[in-house]
Structure formats: C-alpha cells, structure tokens
N, C-alpha and C positions, 0 to 999 in steps of 0.2 A: 558416483561422484558426489561428495558433499554429504550433508545430513538428509536422511530420508524424510519424505513429506509427512509421514505419520509421526515421526519424532518431533518435527516442527509443530505439527498440530497439537500434540500432547503438551509440548512446552507452552504454546500459546494458551491452551485451556488452563494450565496451572497459573499462568500470569493473570488471566481474566478472573479466575476464582479468587486468587489472593487479593486482587484489586477490589473485587466485590466485598470480600470479607472486611476490607478496610474502608468501605463506603466510597471507593474511588471510581469515578465514572470512566469508562473505557470507550475508545473508538478504534476502529481498525482501518489502517491504510495498507492496501494490498501492495504486494511487490509483483508488478506485472511480469509475466513470463518474458524474459529477455529475448528468447528466440523469436518473439513477435517483432522485436525491434531489429535484431541483428542476426538473423538466421543462424543462431548458435545452436548448441545441443543441450540447452537447459531442459531438465525433465518437465514434462507436462503434468506430472502427478501433483504439482503444487497448485494447479489452476483453481481447484475448488476449495482449497483450504480456507481462505479468508472469507469468501461469500458464505460458505457453510457455517463458519463460526459466528459471523455477523447475524445470520438468521437464527441460529441455535440460541444465542445469548441476547438477541434483540439489541444489537449494537449498531451505532451509526457506522457506515461503511463508505470509504473512499476507494473506488476501484483501482485507481492507478495514480501513483505519484507523478507520472510524466504526462498526464492528460494535457493536450494542447501542444505537445512537443514531439510526440512519438512518430508522427508521420512527416514532419517538416525537417528536411535535412539541414537547412540553414540554421536551425535551432539546436543542432547537435554538433559536437566536436567531431574531428576526423575519425575517431574510433566508432562513430555512429551510436554510441551508447550514452555518453555523458553530455549534459546540456551545455550550451554556451551561456554567457552572461544573460543574453536576452531570453534564452530558454528557462534559466533559473527564475527570472522575474515572472514569467508566465506560470511556472510551477508554483511559486510562492503565492501568487494571486489566487490560483485555484485552491490551494490548501487553506488560505485565509478565508475564502468564501465558504469553504466546507466547515471550518472550525468556528467561525464567528457565531452562528446560531447555537452551537453546542456550548460555547463559553457563556454566551448571553443567558442561556437557560439555567446555568449553574449559579450565576450571580444573584 
C-alpha cells in the first residue's frame, strides 16, 4: 500500500543533495508511524528512514511532528489522528523551539 519506504528514502536523498548543491540548509521532520497513534496498519519499514538520513547527512532531526500530543486523547480529534486546536498549538510550539536555533545559526 502506498509508496515503498526505499523509494521514499531515495526521493529524500535526492532532495537533500539538490538542496546541498544550492547551499540550502536542510532539517528533517519525521513522520511518526501512525500505527503508534491509532493501531493502524501503516508499514514499519519507514521507521528508520528519517533517523538514518539525519545521521548520514548530519542534519538536524525532529523525531515527531506530534510530540506532546500523541498520547493525550484530549489533544486529538475523534479520529484519534488529527490534533485539536490546543494540540496544534503544542505542536507549533515544539516545532518553533526546534527551528529557532537553526534559523538563528543561519542569520
């Protein structure tokens, strides 16, 4: 179902290399395995993709875009996947805290 993990990894490598060729700094924000959130059937073959690429290319790595929301039902909508407005605020704060030093180091 969907795109194979290896194809995704190859596509991400291409993006990272093109960005580097253009002197563009990259960060990686992982897409957490949704089965960890909602007992779905998402393939676990994606689990190592982002950490492996972050290590291989020495990139800043944000392990999960839903950190702070994933285990609190009140911060997720009834589908148990998408965050509520309060959950989005927590997600945005986490992302901002991750990105602020990256942006500051570029300026």
